[in-house]
Legacy VTK file of the C-alpha trace (Angstrom):
# vtk DataFile Version 3.0
C-alpha trace
ASCII
DATASET POLYDATA
POINTS 36 float
-59.374 29.967 204.575
-58.417 32.644 206.713
-58.171 36.500 205.112
-55.933 38.907 206.808
-56.301 42.689 206.063
-53.033 44.901 204.923
-53.443 46.241 208.509
-52.380 42.807 209.928
-50.264 41.654 207.841
-48.258 45.392 208.838
-47.875 44.170 211.938
-45.914 41.325 212.456
-44.404 41.171 208.492
-42.243 44.430 208.143
-40.762 45.145 204.879
-37.608 44.566 205.865
-39.147 41.019 206.574
-40.773 40.360 202.939
-37.339 41.628 201.467
-35.312 38.888 203.399
-37.279 36.940 202.667
-37.530 37.351 198.711
-33.568 37.830 198.793
-33.753 34.166 200.013
-36.282 32.443 197.838
-34.400 33.999 194.918
-30.981 32.486 196.221
-32.466 29.268 196.641
-34.282 29.065 193.091
-30.834 30.271 191.321
-29.054 27.902 193.005
-30.942 25.272 191.495
-32.545 24.174 195.247
-36.192 23.990 194.589
-38.833 22.314 192.747
-41.803 25.047 191.021
LINES 1 37
36 0 1 2 3 4 5 6 7 8 9 10 11 12 13 14 15 16 17 18 19 20 21 22 23 24 25 26 27 28 29 30 31 32 33 34 35
C-alpha cells in the first residue's frame, strides 16, 4: 500500500487538476457512460 501525505499530493496535483477531474467525472457519470 502506498500512503501519500497531503504535501506529496500538492506537489503533483493542483486544485485546478482536481476541479478538472471532478468536471470530467460528473460529465461521464451524468451521461451514463460509467458503471458505479
